[in-house]
C-alpha positions as CSV (number, residue, x, y, z in Angstrom):
1,M,-18.9,-4.1,12.2
2,K,-16.3,-1.8,10.9
3,T,-16.6,-0.6,7.3
4,L,-14.0,-0.8,4.6
5,F,-15.6,1.3,1.9
6,A,-19.0,2.4,3.2
7,M,-20.6,4.1,0.2
8,L,-22.7,6.4,2.4
9,I,-19.7,8.2,3.8
10,L,-17.7,8.4,0.6
11,V,-16.8,11.7,-0.9
12,S,-18.7,10.9,-4.1
13,S,-18.6,14.4,-5.5
14,F,-16.1,17.1,-5.1
15,S,-18.1,19.9,-6.8
16,C,-19.1,21.1,-3.3
17,F,-16.2,19.6,-1.4
18,S,-12.7,21.2,-1.9
19,L,-10.0,18.5,-1.7
20,D,-6.4,19.4,-2.4
21,Y,-3.5,16.9,-2.2
22,G,-0.1,18.2,-1.2
23,I,0.9,18.3,-4.9
24,D,-2.1,20.6,-5.6
25,R,-0.6,23.2,-3.3
26,L,2.7,23.8,-5.1
27,D,1.7,27.2,-6.4
28,E,1.0,28.5,-2.9
29,V,3.6,31.1,-1.9
30,E,4.6,29.5,1.4
31,V,5.0,26.1,-0.3
32,A,6.9,27.4,-3.3
33,Q,9.4,29.1,-1.0
34,K,10.5,25.7,0.2
35,F,11.8,24.9,-3.3
36,E,13.3,28.2,-4.4
37,G,17.1,28.4,-4.7
38,K,17.6,24.7,-4.0
39,N,18.9,21.8,-6.1
40,L,16.0,19.4,-6.0
41,A,15.5,15.7,-6.4
42,V,12.2,13.8,-6.4
43,L,11.1,10.4,-5.3
44,T,7.9,9.7,-7.2
45,H,6.1,7.6,-9.8
46,A,3.4,7.8,-12.5
47,A,0.5,8.4,-10.1
48,A,2.0,11.8,-8.9
49,K,-0.2,14.1,-10.8
50,S,-2.1,17.1,-9.5
51,K,-5.9,17.5,-10.0
52,S,-5.0,19.8,-13.0
53,G,-3.2,16.9,-14.6
54,I,0.4,18.1,-14.4
55,H,3.0,15.6,-13.1
56,L,5.3,16.5,-10.2
57,I,8.4,16.1,-12.3
58,D,7.1,18.4,-15.1
59,F,6.1,21.1,-12.5
60,L,9.4,21.1,-10.7
61,H,11.4,21.0,-13.9
62,Q,9.6,24.0,-15.3
63,K,9.7,26.2,-12.3
64,F,12.6,25.2,-10.1
65,T,16.0,23.5,-10.3
66,L,15.4,19.8,-10.6
67,K,18.5,17.7,-10.8
68,K,17.6,14.0,-10.2
69,I,14.8,11.5,-10.0
70,F,14.5,8.6,-7.6
71,A,12.0,5.8,-8.3
72,P,10.4,3.3,-5.9
73,E,9.3,-0.3,-6.4
74,H,7.5,-0.7,-9.8
75,G,9.6,2.1,-11.3
76,L,9.0,5.6,-12.4
77,R,6.2,4.6,-14.8
78,T,4.7,2.1,-12.3
79,L,4.9,-0.8,-14.8
80,A,7.5,-3.1,-13.3
81,D,7.0,-6.1,-11.1
82,E,10.7,-7.1,-10.9
83,W,13.9,-5.3,-9.9
84,V,14.2,-2.0,-11.6
85,G,17.4,-0.6,-13.1
86,D,18.6,3.0,-13.3
87,G,17.8,5.0,-16.4
88,T,17.0,8.4,-17.9
89,D,13.8,10.3,-18.0
90,E,13.0,10.9,-21.7
91,A,11.0,14.1,-21.2
92,T,13.6,15.9,-19.1
93,G,16.8,14.1,-19.7
94,L,17.3,13.8,-16.0
95,P,18.9,10.7,-14.5
96,V,16.5,8.2,-12.9
97,I,17.9,6.2,-9.9
98,S,16.0,3.2,-8.9
99,L,15.5,2.5,-5.2
100,Y,14.3,-1.0,-5.9
101,K,17.5,-2.7,-7.2
102,R,18.8,-6.0,-6.0
103,G,20.8,-5.3,-2.8
104,S,20.0,-1.5,-2.8
105,R,16.9,0.2,-1.7
106,A,18.2,3.6,-0.5
107,P,20.1,6.4,-2.1
108,T,23.9,6.5,-1.6
109,P,25.9,9.6,-0.5
110,E,27.1,9.9,-4.1
111,D,23.4,9.9,-5.3
112,L,22.7,12.7,-2.9
113,K,25.8,14.8,-3.7
114,G,24.8,18.4,-4.6
115,I,21.1,17.8,-3.7
116,D,19.6,20.2,-1.1
117,A,16.1,18.6,-0.8
118,I,14.2,15.6,-2.0
119,V,10.5,16.1,-2.8
120,I,8.3,13.0,-2.4
121,D,4.9,12.3,-3.8
122,L,3.8,8.7,-3.8
123,Q,0.3,7.1,-3.8
124,D,0.0,4.7,-0.9
125,V,-2.8,2.2,-0.3
126,G,-3.1,2.2,3.4
127,V,-1.7,-1.3,4.4
128,R,1.6,-2.1,6.2
129,Y,3.0,-4.4,3.6
130,Y,2.8,-1.9,0.8
131,T,6.4,-0.8,0.3
132,Y,6.4,3.0,-0.5
133,F,6.5,3.9,3.2
134,S,9.6,1.7,3.6
135,T,11.3,3.5,0.7
136,I,10.5,6.9,2.3
137,A,12.0,5.7,5.6
138,E,15.2,4.6,3.9
139,V,15.4,7.9,2.1
140,M,15.1,9.7,5.5
141,K,17.9,7.6,6.9
142,A,20.1,8.4,4.0
143,T,19.5,12.1,4.0
144,A,19.6,12.7,7.8
145,P,23.4,12.6,8.2
146,L,23.9,14.8,5.1
147,G,21.4,17.5,6.1
148,V,19.4,17.0,2.9
149,E,15.8,18.1,3.4
150,V,12.8,15.8,2.8
151,I,9.7,17.5,1.7
152,L,6.7,15.1,1.5
153,L,3.6,16.0,-0.4
154,D,0.9,14.2,1.4
155,R,-2.2,12.5,0.1
156,P,-5.3,11.1,1.9
157,N,-5.3,7.5,3.0
158,L,-7.6,5.7,0.5
159,L,-8.9,3.4,3.3
160,G,-9.7,6.3,5.5
161,G,-8.0,7.6,8.7
162,L,-10.3,6.3,11.4
163,I,-10.5,2.5,10.9
164,M,-7.5,0.5,12.0
165,E,-7.3,-3.3,11.7
166,G,-4.8,-6.1,12.1
167,K,-2.1,-7.3,14.5
168,I,0.5,-4.6,15.4
169,L,3.7,-5.8,13.9
170,D,5.9,-7.5,16.5
171,A,9.0,-5.4,17.2
172,N,11.4,-8.2,16.4
173,L,9.9,-8.3,12.8
174,A,10.2,-4.6,12.1
175,G,12.7,-3.2,9.6
176,S,12.0,-5.4,6.6
177,F,10.9,-3.9,3.3
178,T,7.3,-5.1,3.6
179,A,7.1,-4.6,7.4
180,Y,9.1,-1.5,8.3
181,H,7.5,-0.3,11.5
182,T,5.3,-1.5,14.4
183,V,2.0,-0.4,13.0
184,P,-1.2,-2.5,12.4
185,T,-1.9,-4.0,9.0
186,R,-4.4,-1.4,8.1
187,H,-2.9,1.7,9.9
188,G,-5.3,4.5,9.1
189,M,-2.5,7.0,8.6
190,T,-1.2,9.0,5.6
191,L,2.4,8.7,4.4
192,G,3.1,12.1,5.9
193,E,1.9,11.0,9.3
194,L,3.8,7.7,9.0
195,A,7.0,9.6,8.1
196,L,6.6,11.8,11.1
197,M,6.1,8.8,13.3
198,V,9.0,6.8,12.2
199,N,11.3,9.8,12.1
200,A,10.6,10.4,15.8
201,E,10.2,6.8,17.1
202,K,13.2,5.5,15.2
203,K,15.2,8.7,16.1
204,I,16.2,9.1,12.4
205,G,16.6,12.8,12.7
206,A,15.7,13.7,9.1
207,K,15.0,17.3,8.2
208,L,11.3,16.5,7.3
209,S,8.5,18.7,6.4
210,V,5.0,17.6,5.2
211,I,2.8,19.5,2.9
212,S,-0.5,18.3,4.1
213,A,-3.7,17.7,2.0
214,V,-6.5,20.2,2.5
215,G,-10.1,19.3,2.8
216,W,-9.7,15.7,3.9
217,A,-11.3,14.4,7.1
218,R,-10.3,11.1,8.6
219,E,-13.7,9.6,8.2
220,N,-13.6,10.2,4.4
221,L,-12.9,7.2,2.2
222,L,-11.9,7.9,-1.4
223,F,-13.6,5.1,-3.3
224,S,-15.3,7.5,-5.6
225,S,-13.7,10.7,-6.9
226,D,-13.8,13.1,-9.9
227,R,-10.0,12.5,-10.2
228,P,-9.0,9.7,-12.6
229,W,-7.5,6.7,-10.9
230,L,-3.8,6.4,-11.5
231,A,-2.5,3.0,-10.6
232,P,0.2,3.1,-7.9
233,S,1.3,-0.4,-8.9
234,P,0.6,-2.8,-11.8
235,A,-1.9,-5.0,-10.1
236,L,-4.1,-2.1,-8.8
237,V,-5.6,-0.9,-12.1
238,N,-9.0,-0.1,-10.5
239,I,-9.5,1.7,-7.2
240,D,-11.7,-1.1,-5.8
241,Q,-8.7,-3.4,-6.0
242,V,-7.2,-1.4,-3.2
243,G,-9.9,-2.7,-0.9
244,L,-9.5,-6.2,-2.2
245,Y,-5.7,-6.0,-1.7
246,A,-6.3,-5.0,1.9
247,M,-8.7,-7.9,2.4
248,W,-6.6,-10.8,1.1
249,G,-3.4,-9.6,-0.4
250,T,-1.4,-11.6,2.1
251,L,-2.7,-14.8,0.5
252,E,0.0,-14.5,-2.1
253,N,2.2,-16.1,0.6
254,F,0.6,-19.4,-0.5
255,N,1.1,-21.3,-3.8
256,L,-2.0,-19.7,-5.3
257,A,-2.7,-17.5,-8.3
258,V,-4.4,-14.3,-7.4
259,G,-5.4,-13.0,-10.8
260,R,-2.2,-11.2,-11.8
261,G,-2.2,-11.1,-15.6
262,K,-1.3,-9.1,-18.7
263,T,-4.0,-6.5,-17.9
264,N,-4.4,-7.2,-14.1
265,E,-8.1,-6.6,-14.3
266,Q,-8.6,-9.9,-12.3
267,A,-5.9,-9.2,-9.7
268,F,-7.2,-9.9,-6.2
269,R,-10.7,-10.7,-7.6
270,V,-9.8,-14.5,-8.0
271,L,-7.9,-17.1,-6.2
272,G,-6.9,-20.6,-7.4
273,A,-4.4,-23.2,-8.4
274,P,-3.9,-26.0,-10.9
275,W,-3.9,-28.5,-8.0
276,I,-7.5,-27.5,-7.1
277,T,-10.1,-29.6,-9.0
278,R,-13.3,-28.1,-10.3
279,A,-15.3,-30.0,-7.7
280,E,-13.0,-28.7,-5.0
281,S,-13.6,-25.1,-6.3
282,I,-17.3,-25.5,-5.6
283,T,-16.6,-26.8,-2.1
284,L,-14.2,-23.9,-1.5
285,A,-16.8,-21.3,-2.7
286,Q,-19.4,-22.8,-0.4
287,A,-17.0,-22.9,2.6
288,L,-16.0,-19.3,2.1
289,N,-19.7,-18.1,1.7
290,D,-20.5,-19.9,4.9
291,L,-18.1,-17.5,6.7
292,G,-21.0,-15.0,6.3
293,F,-19.2,-11.8,5.3
294,N,-21.8,-9.2,4.5
295,G,-21.6,-7.9,0.9
296,V,-19.1,-10.6,-0.2
297,E,-20.0,-13.6,-2.5
298,F,-17.7,-16.3,-3.7
299,K,-18.3,-18.4,-6.8
300,A,-16.4,-21.3,-8.2
301,Y,-14.2,-20.0,-11.0
302,S,-11.7,-21.4,-13.6
303,W,-9.3,-19.4,-15.7
304,K,-6.0,-19.5,-17.6
305,V,-3.2,-17.6,-15.9
306,T,-1.5,-15.1,-18.2
307,R,1.3,-13.9,-15.9
308,A,3.1,-14.6,-12.6
309,L,2.6,-17.8,-10.7
310,Y,1.2,-20.7,-12.9
311,E,1.6,-18.6,-16.1
312,G,0.0,-20.4,-19.0
313,Q,-1.8,-23.0,-16.9
314,D,-5.5,-23.6,-16.3
315,V,-6.4,-23.1,-12.7
316,N,-9.6,-23.7,-10.6
317,G,-10.6,-21.7,-7.6
318,V,-13.0,-18.9,-6.7
319,S,-13.9,-15.4,-7.7
320,L,-14.9,-12.8,-5.2
321,E,-17.7,-10.3,-5.8
322,W,-17.6,-7.5,-3.2
323,Q,-20.1,-4.7,-2.8
324,G,-17.8,-2.5,-0.9
325,L,-19.5,-2.9,2.4
326,E,-18.7,-3.9,6.0
327,V,-15.7,-6.1,5.9
328,R,-13.2,-6.2,8.8
329,T,-10.1,-6.9,6.8
330,D,-8.0,-8.8,9.5
331,E,-10.9,-11.1,10.3
332,F,-11.5,-11.7,6.6
333,T,-7.9,-12.6,5.9
334,Y,-7.7,-14.8,9.0
335,K,-10.8,-16.8,8.2
336,V,-10.2,-17.2,4.5
337,A,-6.6,-18.4,5.2
338,S,-7.9,-20.8,7.9
339,T,-10.5,-22.2,5.4
340,L,-7.8,-22.8,2.8
341,V,-5.6,-24.6,5.4
342,K,-8.5,-26.7,6.5
343,L,-9.4,-27.8,2.9
344,F,-5.9,-28.0,1.3
345,K,-3.4,-28.5,4.1
346,D,-1.6,-31.2,2.3
347,R,-1.1,-29.1,-0.8
348,L,-0.9,-25.5,0.5
349,T,2.5,-24.0,1.1
350,T,1.8,-22.9,4.7
351,N,5.6,-22.9,5.3
352,Q,5.8,-19.8,3.1
353,M,3.4,-17.7,5.2
354,S,5.2,-14.5,6.2
355,P,5.0,-13.4,9.8
356,Q,5.7,-9.8,8.6
357,S,2.4,-10.0,6.6
358,Y,0.3,-11.3,9.5
359,G,2.1,-9.3,12.2
360,S,3.5,-12.2,14.2
361,Q,4.5,-15.8,14.0
362,T,1.8,-16.5,16.6
363,M,-0.9,-15.5,14.1
364,I,0.5,-17.9,11.5
365,E,0.7,-20.8,14.0
366,A,-2.9,-20.0,15.0
367,I,-4.1,-20.2,11.4
368,K,-2.3,-23.4,10.8
369,A,-3.8,-24.9,14.0
370,L,-7.3,-23.7,12.9
371,K,-7.8,-21.7,16.1
372,P,-11.0,-19.6,16.0
373,W,-10.6,-15.9,15.1
374,E,-12.3,-15.0,18.4
375,T,-9.3,-16.3,20.2
376,Y,-7.3,-13.4,19.0
377,Q,-9.8,-10.6,18.3
378,N,-9.7,-9.2,21.8
379,V,-5.9,-9.2,21.8
380,I,-5.8,-7.4,18.5
381,D,-8.5,-4.9,19.5
382,G,-6.5,-4.1,22.7
383,E,-3.4,-3.4,20.7
384,L,-5.3,-1.2,18.4
385,E,-6.6,0.9,21.3
386,E,-3.0,1.4,22.4
387,F,-2.0,2.3,18.9
388,K,-4.8,5.0,18.6
389,L,-3.1,6.8,21.5
390,R,0.4,6.3,20.3
391,R,-0.3,7.8,16.9
392,I,-2.0,11.0,18.2
393,P,1.2,13.1,18.2
394,Y,1.7,12.5,14.5
395,L,-1.8,13.1,13.1
396,L,-2.2,16.0,10.7
397,Y,-5.9,15.8,10.1
């Protein structure tokens, strides 16, 4: 069985393993030359710090000509879960333009006036429905006709670069903010590689260059690191939540609380609703444990929701204890969703399931019909083999 976060192949210590992200290479002569004499903008957020602790904005503002800041979903400080407005960066006095406003998720020609290059550094989490890649693609589409350069500072994929899982997104579903391109749910690519792929396959024509990470191999999974974890979004306050998000983040399509709260420590560790009784939570935990996922244990759990869906209400459901071992994420999502449908079909909002999240409407109908996972595993695996070949021209590591 494929491994999500196999502890034995983690880079658990970097004292003897040199790993530099793209942002760590800004002092290199060849890299610095890309910024000299240019009016720069950045697309970034709070997680964009080098291993020395300096933020991208501070570095560029001190050494080059930084004119403008663009911010993705969750805002520059990575604190927002709603639409984000424009503002001003207190430290530099530079304008901050949100690329996650109602009706606007790309820079306008006016926003890009006088800008020679946009420098991008965003921490991704390795799944298709995470939106930072969509924002990068929209930036490339906006800059291409204006000749504005895009310089992307790459980072390793936290979920590794070898394992790919999940249905390839149907072509007719591509282009939405949570499903921008025809890649699997867990794609095994870095943002730099994805940018190269979509720039070529969508024929965007952006003037794109990628400053690659150094020292990362595709088999390496970054579950343990000497770098402090900087949350790329409010609900991922700990790095193990990246794995949990990949395993069952799509279940937010249902009318279920997933642990989002004031501190988000429980996010994606629990699942429940006020319409589930305590007795039913015990039944649900047993049914999920009977699925037999190695290193995963479900327990009946009750809590009071402090934010998001069902805020202020007492809910019943399950907690998930995960040892970080051997979970195929697409199989996990499919079987957990099917179990929920089987137990709570009359109360579960299956009509809200997003085909973009699952890759196709066919997968949603299969879950609703309680078709066995094995019916689709071979189809998905065949698509993944084709994707392995398709992605080769864009791999940097």
